[in-house]
C-alpha positions in Angstrom: 5.8 -21.4 16.1 9.1 -23.4 16.5 10.6 -25.3 13.5 13.9 -26.9 14.5 16.2 -24.1 15.9 14.3 -21.3 14.2 11.0 -19.5 15.0 8.7 -19.7 12.0 6.7 -16.4 11.6 3.0 -16.9 11.5 2.0 -13.3 11.6 3.6 -9.9 10.7 3.4 -6.6 12.7 2.4 -3.6 10.5 4.0 -0.5 11.8 1.2 1.5 10.2 1.3 4.9 8.4 2.7 6.6 11.5 3.5 5.9 15.1 1.7 9.2 16.1 -1.9 8.4 16.9 -3.3 11.8 15.6 -1.6 11.2 12.2 -3.1 7.7 12.1 -6.5 9.3 12.9 -6.1 11.8 10.1 -5.3 9.2 7.5 -8.1 6.9 8.6 -10.5 9.9 8.5 -9.2 10.6 5.0 -9.8 7.0 4.0 -13.4 7.1 5.3 -14.0 10.4 3.4 -12.8 9.0 0.2 -14.8 5.8 0.6 -18.0 7.7 1.5 -17.7 10.0 -1.6 -15.6 8.7 -4.4 -16.1 4.9 -4.0 -19.9 5.3 -4.6 -19.1 7.6 -7.4 -17.2 4.8 -9.2 -20.1 2.5 -8.7 -22.3 5.2 -10.2 -20.0 5.4 -13.2 -20.4 1.6 -13.8 -24.2 1.8 -13.5 -24.3 4.8 -15.8 -22.3 3.2 -18.6 -24.2 -0.1 -18.3 -27.7 1.5 -18.4 -27.1 4.2 -21.0 -27.2 2.9 -24.6 -25.3 6.0 -25.8 -22.3 4.9 -23.9 -21.9 1.7 -25.7 -18.5 2.4 -27.4 -15.4 0.5 -26.5 -13.9 3.5 -24.7 -16.7 3.5 -22.1 -16.5 -0.3 -21.9 -12.9 0.0 -20.8 -13.8 2.9 -18.5 -16.4 0.8 -16.6 -13.9 -2.0 -16.2 -11.2 0.4 -15.0 -13.7 1.7 -12.4 -14.4 -1.9 -11.3 -10.7 -2.8 -11.1 -9.9 0.4 -9.0 -12.8 -0.4 -6.6 -11.4 -3.9 -6.1 -7.8 -2.5 -5.8 -8.7 0.1 -3.2 -10.4 -2.7 -1.1 -7.3 -4.8 -0.7 -5.6 -2.7 1.9 -8.0 -0.1 3.2 -10.4 -2.4 5.3 -7.4 -3.9 7.1 -6.0 -0.4 7.8 -9.3 0.8 9.3 -9.9 -2.4 11.2 -6.5 -2.4 12.8 -6.8 1.3 13.8 -10.2 0.8 15.4 -9.2 -2.4 17.2 -5.8 -1.0 18.2 -4.1 -3.9 16.6 -1.3 -3.9 14.1 -0.9 -7.6 13.3 -1.7 -9.5 10.0 -1.5 -13.2 9.6 1.0 -14.8 7.2 -1.8 -16.0 4.9 -3.6 -12.6 4.9 -0.3 -11.0 4.1 0.3 -13.3 1.1 -3.3 -12.6 0.0 -2.7 -8.8 0.1 0.4 -9.2 -2.0 -1.4 -11.4 -4.5 -4.3 -9.1 -5.1 -2.3 -5.9 -5.1 -0.1 -7.2 -8.0 -3.0 -9.1 -9.6 -5.2 -6.0 -9.9 -2.2 -3.6 -10.5 -0.9 -5.7 -13.4 -4.4 -6.1 -14.9 -5.0 -2.4 -14.8 -1.7 -1.7 -16.6 -2.7 -3.9 -19.5 -6.2 -2.4 -19.5 -4.6 1.1 -19.8 -2.6 -0.2 -22.8 -5.8 -1.6 -24.3 -7.4 1.9 -23.9 -4.4 3.3 -25.7 -4.8 0.9 -28.6 -8.5 1.9 -28.7 -7.6 5.6 -29.0 -5.0 4.9 -31.6 -7.4 3.1 -33.9 -10.1 5.8 -33.2 -7.8 8.6 -34.1 -5.5 7.2 -36.8 -7.9 4.8 -38.5 -11.4 6.2 -37.8 -13.0 4.6 -40.9 -12.0 1.1 -39.7 -12.7 1.7 -36.0 -16.0 -0.1 -35.9 -14.7 -3.2 -37.7 -11.4 -3.4 -35.8 -12.4 -2.6 -32.2 -15.4 -4.9 -32.0 -17.1 -6.2 -28.9 -15.2 -9.5 -29.2 -11.9 -7.7 -29.4 -12.7 -5.6 -26.4 -13.6 -8.7 -24.3 -10.4 -10.4 -25.6 -8.3 -7.5 -24.5 -10.0 -7.5 -21.1 -9.4 -11.2 -20.6 -5.7 -10.6 -21.6 -5.5 -7.9 -18.9 -6.8 -10.2 -16.2 -4.5 -13.0 -17.4 -1.5 -10.8 -17.5 -2.2 -9.6 -14.0 -2.5 -13.2 -12.8 0.8 -14.2 -14.4 2.5 -11.2 -12.9 1.3 -11.8 -9.4 1.9 -15.5 -9.5 5.6 -14.8 -10.2 5.7 -12.7 -7.1 3.8 -15.3 -4.9 5.7 -18.4 -6.2 9.0 -16.8 -5.4 8.1 -15.3 -2.0 6.0 -18.1 -0.5 8.9 -20.5 -0.1 11.1 -18.0 1.7 11.9 -18.8 5.3 10.8 -16.2 7.9 12.3 -16.7 11.3 12.2 -13.2 12.7 12.0 -10.3 13.0 8.4 -9.9 11.8 7.8 -6.2 11.7 6.9 -4.6 8.4 7.6 -0.8 8.3 4.4 -0.2 6.3 0.7 -0.4 6.5 0.3 -3.3 4.1 2.2 -6.3 2.8 4.3 -5.8 -0.3 7.3 -7.4 -1.9 9.7 -4.5 -1.0 9.0 -5.1 2.7 8.5 -8.8 2.9 11.7 -9.8 1.1 13.9 -7.9 3.6 12.5 -10.0 6.5 13.5 -13.3 4.9 16.3 -15.1 6.8 18.2 -16.0 3.6 20.1 -14.2 0.9 17.6 -12.5 -1.4 19.9 -10.5 -3.8 18.9 -12.6 -6.8 15.2 -12.5 -5.8 15.3 -8.7 -5.4 16.7 -8.4 -8.9 13.9 -10.6 -10.3 11.3 -8.5 -8.5 13.0 -5.3 -9.8 12.6 -6.6 -13.4 9.1 -8.0 -12.9 7.7 -4.9 -11.2 10.1 -2.0 -11.7 11.4 -2.4 -15.3 8.1 -3.7 -16.7 6.2 -0.9 -15.1 8.7 1.7 -16.4 8.6 0.2 -19.9 4.8 0.3 -20.0 4.8 3.9 -18.8 7.3 5.0 -21.5 5.3 3.1 -24.1 2.0 4.7 -23.1 3.5 8.2 -22.7 5.1 8.1 -26.2 1.8 6.7 -27.7 -0.4 9.5 -26.2 2.1 12.3 -27.0 2.2 11.0 -30.6 -1.6 10.9 -30.8 -1.8 14.3 -29.3 0.5 15.7 -31.9 -1.4 14.0 -34.7 -4.7 15.4 -33.3 -3.3 18.9 -33.2 -2.2 18.7 -36.8 -5.4 17.3 -38.0 -8.7 18.9 -39.0 -10.7 20.9 -36.5 -13.6 18.4 -36.5 -13.5 16.5 -33.2 -10.0 18.0 -32.4 -10.9 19.3 -29.0 -12.7 16.1 -27.8 -9.8 13.9 -29.0 -7.2 16.2 -27.4 -9.1 16.2 -24.1 -9.3 12.4 -24.1 -5.5 12.1 -24.8 -4.7 14.6 -22.0 -6.9 12.7 -19.6 -5.1 9.5 -20.4 -1.7 11.2 -19.9 -2.8 12.5 -16.5 -3.9 9.0 -15.5 -0.7 7.3 -16.5 1.4 9.8 -14.6 -0.9 9.4 -11.5 -0.7 5.6 -11.7 2.8 4.9 -12.9 4.7 7.7 -11.1 4.3 6.2 -7.5 4.7 2.6 -8.9 8.1 3.5 -10.5 9.2 5.2 -7.3 8.4 2.2 -5.2 9.6 -0.7 -7.4 12.2 0.8 -9.8 15.0 1.2 -7.2 16.8 -0.9 -4.5 14.5 -2.3 -1.8 15.5 0.2 0.9 13.5 2.5 3.1 13.1 6.1 2.2 11.4 8.9 4.1 8.4 9.3 1.7 7.8 5.6 1.0 4.7 5.4 3.2 3.1 8.6 1.9 3.7 7.5 -1.8 2.4 4.0 -1.0 -0.7 5.4 0.7 -1.7 7.5 -2.3 -0.7 4.8 -4.8 -2.7 1.9 -3.2 -5.6 3.8 -1.6 -6.3 7.3 -2.9 -5.3 7.3 -6.6 -7.2 4.1 -7.6 -10.6 5.5 -6.6 -9.7 8.8 -8.3 -8.8 7.5 -11.7 -12.3 6.8 -13.1 -13.5 10.1 -11.6 -10.9 12.0 -13.5 -12.0 10.4 -16.7 -15.7 11.2 -15.9 -15.1 14.8 -14.9 -13.4 15.4 -18.3 -16.1 13.6 -20.3 -19.3 15.5 -21.0 -21.2 12.5 -22.3 -20.7 10.5 -19.1 -21.6 13.5 -16.9 -24.9 14.1 -18.8 -25.8 10.4 -18.6 -24.9 10.3 -14.9 -27.2 13.2 -14.1 -30.0 11.5 -16.1 -29.6 8.3 -14.1 -29.6 10.2 -10.8 -32.8 12.0 -11.8 -34.4 8.6 -12.7 -33.4 7.2 -9.3 -34.7 10.3 -7.6 -38.0 10.2 -9.5 -38.4 6.5 -8.7 -37.8 7.0 -5.0 -40.4 9.9 -5.0 -43.0 7.8 -6.8 -42.4 5.0 -4.3 -43.3 7.3 -1.4 
């Protein structure tokens, strides 16, 4: 579309994961495999926690919401990747591109604050067990959840408000499989040095700061657990180790993507693929596989469903 002497970009061309068709096929097959196995598993986690009264503690409340956030997060880019591959099309409209950017940072920001809430929950449970029930109440849990969604919204609105007014007059090719700030800013036909610095602080430094805070918190809790009494030591240690694994999985790729100059590097697409598509659906599964209570409750729910289907026949 023409606007004065410039061509206004109304759509972007996504270069995709790879220009090689077989590589694209491999990654799309991997996506379908994960969606067919792990995505329903996350739904099962939510159903299990909601239907089992023994899983009513705040930790499982946060776990169910983490599973929900990760399901939503993994649905932001994957459907478009598969649709473009099947249709042989690589374009995405300007509005859809802005929508992808909005939801990626909205859900990503909310999940970071949710992980901090889970760290607070573990701190109170381990360091102040006698006051746990009175401090981490249902109202407090909901308040922390609302804060997580609000923080994610504020974080993403900073991105959108600063990027939406940028003029895009060509080229319109994004060397990626989805829309993100690191790619879009480079296509703007104006000087974006100041904007890149703001994005670096808003995404890169904030993410790194949260990562360091969470890592120090869990390492300190792990040390305290190891020095404590033997009662409940193994369970608390396992929980802390699980949380440490998750923060490395989530924050590692995010720091790699956002905490450096917005320049292309050879492994950017691979890191972004696992960060935006694969890891989100894996996070709740890792929590579940390391938690005996959830596994037992899940098997009970599956048996109930199986018995119900048998009786219906």
